[in-house]
C-alpha positions as CSV (number, residue, x, y, z in Angstrom):
1,M,84.6,102.3,142.9
2,V,87.3,105.0,143.0
3,S,90.4,104.1,141.1
4,M,93.9,104.6,142.5
5,R,95.7,107.7,141.4
6,V,99.2,106.9,140.1
7,C,102.1,109.0,139.0
8,C,104.1,107.4,136.2
9,L,107.9,107.9,136.3
10,F,108.2,108.7,132.6
11,S,111.6,108.8,130.9
12,G,110.3,108.7,127.3
13,G,112.0,105.3,126.9
14,K,110.0,102.2,125.8
15,D,109.9,100.7,129.3
16,S,108.3,103.6,131.0
17,A,105.8,104.0,128.1
18,Y,104.8,100.3,128.3
19,A,104.5,100.5,132.1
20,L,102.2,103.5,131.7
21,H,100.2,101.6,129.1
22,K,99.8,98.6,131.4
23,M,98.6,100.7,134.3
24,M,96.0,102.5,132.2
25,L,94.7,99.2,130.8
26,S,94.4,97.9,134.3
27,G,92.1,100.8,135.2
28,F,94.4,103.0,137.2
29,E,94.1,106.8,136.9
30,V,97.3,108.6,135.9
31,P,96.9,112.3,136.6
32,V,100.6,113.2,136.2
33,L,103.9,112.0,134.7
34,L,107.2,112.7,136.4
35,T,110.4,113.0,134.5
36,I,113.7,113.3,136.3
37,R,116.2,115.0,134.0
38,S,119.6,114.1,135.4
39,E,122.5,116.2,134.5
40,D,124.7,113.1,134.8
41,P,124.7,111.4,131.3
42,D,125.9,108.2,133.0
43,S,123.3,108.1,135.7
44,W,122.6,104.7,137.1
45,L,119.1,105.6,138.3
46,F,117.6,107.7,135.6
47,H,117.4,107.2,131.8
48,T,119.1,110.3,130.2
49,P,119.3,109.9,126.3
50,G,116.5,111.7,124.4
51,L,115.4,113.9,127.3
52,E,115.9,117.0,125.1
53,V,112.2,116.5,124.3
54,A,111.0,116.2,127.9
55,D,109.1,119.5,127.6
56,L,106.9,117.9,124.9
57,F,105.8,114.9,126.9
58,E,102.6,116.6,128.1
59,E,101.4,117.5,124.6
60,F,102.5,114.1,123.3
61,T,100.8,112.0,126.0
62,G,97.9,114.2,126.9
63,I,98.8,113.8,130.5
64,P,100.1,116.7,132.8
65,S,103.9,116.3,133.0
66,E,106.4,117.5,135.6
67,V,110.1,117.7,134.7
68,V,112.5,118.0,137.6
69,R,116.2,118.4,137.2
70,S,118.7,116.4,139.2
71,P,122.3,117.5,139.7
72,P,125.2,115.3,138.5
73,D,125.6,113.8,141.9
74,K,124.8,110.1,142.3
75,D,124.4,110.5,146.1
76,R,121.6,113.1,145.6
77,E,119.6,111.5,142.9
78,Q,117.3,109.5,145.1
79,Q,116.6,112.5,147.4
80,V,115.6,114.5,144.3
81,L,113.1,111.8,143.4
82,T,111.8,111.5,146.9
83,D,111.3,115.3,147.3
84,A,109.5,115.4,143.9
85,L,107.1,112.6,144.9
86,I,106.3,114.3,148.2
87,D,105.4,117.5,146.3
88,L,103.4,115.7,143.7
89,K,101.5,113.5,146.2
90,D,100.0,116.7,147.8
91,R,99.3,118.5,144.5
92,Y,97.8,115.6,142.6
93,D,96.3,113.5,145.5
94,L,98.4,110.5,144.6
95,D,98.2,106.9,146.0
96,A,101.1,105.3,144.1
97,I,103.8,105.5,141.5
98,C,104.6,103.2,138.6
99,S,107.9,102.7,136.8
100,G,109.3,100.8,133.9
101,A,111.9,98.9,135.9
102,L,112.4,95.7,134.0
103,L,115.6,94.0,135.3
104,S,117.5,96.4,137.4
105,D,117.2,95.7,141.2
106,Y,119.1,98.9,141.8
107,Q,116.4,101.0,140.0
108,R,113.5,99.0,141.5
109,M,114.7,99.3,145.1
110,K,115.5,103.0,144.8
111,F,112.1,103.8,143.3
112,T,110.4,101.7,145.9
113,H,112.3,103.4,148.7
114,S,111.4,106.9,147.4
115,A,107.8,105.9,147.1
116,F,107.8,104.6,150.7
117,E,109.3,107.8,152.0
118,A,106.6,109.8,150.2
119,G,103.8,107.6,151.6
120,L,103.1,106.0,148.2
121,I,102.8,102.4,146.8
122,S,105.3,101.4,144.1
123,Y,104.1,99.4,141.1
124,T,106.5,97.9,138.5
125,P,104.1,96.3,136.0
126,I,106.8,94.9,133.7
127,W,109.2,93.7,136.4
128,R,111.0,90.5,135.3
129,K,108.8,90.2,132.2
130,D,110.3,87.9,129.6
131,G,112.4,90.1,127.3
132,W,111.6,88.2,124.1
133,R,107.8,88.3,124.8
134,Y,108.0,91.9,125.8
135,M,109.7,93.1,122.7
136,H,107.2,91.2,120.5
137,E,104.3,92.8,122.4
138,L,105.7,96.2,121.8
139,M,105.5,95.6,118.0
140,D,102.1,93.7,118.3
141,H,100.6,96.6,120.2
142,R,101.9,99.1,117.7
143,F,104.3,101.0,119.9
144,S,106.7,103.2,117.9
145,Y,110.2,103.9,119.1
146,I,113.6,104.8,118.0
147,L,117.1,104.0,119.2
148,V,118.9,107.1,120.6
149,S,122.1,105.3,121.5
150,Y,123.9,102.0,121.4
151,A,127.0,100.5,123.0
152,S,127.2,97.0,121.6
153,P,128.1,95.0,118.5
154,G,125.3,94.3,116.1
155,F,124.1,97.9,115.7
156,K,125.0,100.5,113.1
157,P,124.8,104.3,112.9
158,D,121.9,104.1,110.5
159,D,119.8,102.4,113.2
160,L,119.7,105.6,115.3
161,G,116.9,108.1,115.0
162,K,114.9,105.8,112.7
163,E,111.5,104.3,113.7
164,V,112.1,100.6,114.5
165,D,110.2,98.5,111.9
166,M,109.7,94.8,111.9
167,N,112.8,94.2,109.8
168,M,114.9,96.1,112.4
169,H,113.2,94.4,115.2
170,D,113.9,91.0,113.8
171,R,117.6,91.9,113.3
172,F,117.9,93.2,116.9
173,M,116.4,89.9,118.2
174,K,118.9,87.9,116.1
175,N,121.7,90.1,117.5
176,A,120.6,89.2,121.0
177,E,120.6,85.5,120.1
178,K,124.1,85.8,118.5
179,W,125.7,87.8,121.3
180,G,123.8,86.3,124.2
181,S,122.5,89.8,125.2
182,H,119.2,90.8,126.6
183,P,116.6,91.3,123.9
184,A,115.2,94.4,125.5
185,F,118.7,96.0,125.8
186,E,118.8,95.6,129.6
187,G,122.5,95.1,129.5
188,G,123.0,98.7,128.2
189,E,123.2,97.5,124.6
190,A,120.9,100.4,123.5
191,E,118.6,103.2,124.7
192,T,115.3,104.0,123.2
193,M,112.8,106.8,122.9
194,I,109.1,106.3,122.4
195,I,107.5,108.3,119.5
196,G,104.0,106.8,119.4
197,G,101.7,104.2,121.0
198,P,98.1,103.0,121.5
199,C,97.8,105.1,124.7
200,F,99.1,108.3,123.2
201,P,96.9,110.7,121.2
202,K,99.7,112.1,119.2
203,K,103.2,111.2,117.9
204,L,106.7,112.7,118.3
205,S,108.7,113.7,115.2
206,V,112.4,114.1,115.8
207,K,115.4,115.1,113.6
208,G,119.1,115.1,114.5
209,H,122.4,113.7,113.7
210,V,124.5,110.7,114.8
211,E,127.8,111.0,116.8
212,E,130.0,107.9,116.7
213,K,132.1,107.5,119.8
214,G,133.8,104.2,118.9
215,E,133.4,101.1,116.8
216,Y,130.4,99.9,118.7
217,T,129.2,103.1,120.4
218,A,127.1,105.9,119.0
219,R,124.4,108.4,120.0
220,F,121.6,110.3,118.3
221,I,121.7,114.0,119.0
222,I,118.2,115.5,118.7
223,E,118.3,118.9,117.0
224,E,114.6,119.4,116.3
225,A,111.4,117.8,117.8
226,R,107.7,118.4,117.5
227,V,104.4,116.8,118.3
228,I,102.3,115.8,115.3
């Protein structure tokens, strides 16, 4: 039986990485990753922190990767995605896309619409997954990730750029309980970047510095990155 060929919308964050993992475990063929690198740091549709390393995604994942830039224009973002999917469908003989949409109806509907326009099926394998269970599965399945930004109480500058270990994970979960926030940071509490996982042959190593923007807001600026 021929498996479906799926393009993964890959931002480098934990959600798109876990969605890719789920698709591969389910027997789908993933011949290409698509990263939209928005020039709008506050894009509603696309993950932007950490994309300084987008050119390393192919070496890191072992999957051919396409990086497409999107101008800082909210009204054009979806068309950029649609055009990219139409192009990739022909070049990679695609049947579908998958994305790491977890809680955002805005993202899911936009991704689904672009897929429809390109003649593709849209899969969202972690859609509405329980956030507590999801975060525990990330650790259980040995996904490695770092925080590249936060915008919420309960975090500190030293949390950024450092691989999240079990102690940090437990503290983040306690933060969510204390503040009533989403355990997977779906309220914008933090942004992540994957640096290793069971479906990736290599790991990412990053170095940089922290820029504090306010009492509860900071961002990790990547200065150096390599695949190891």
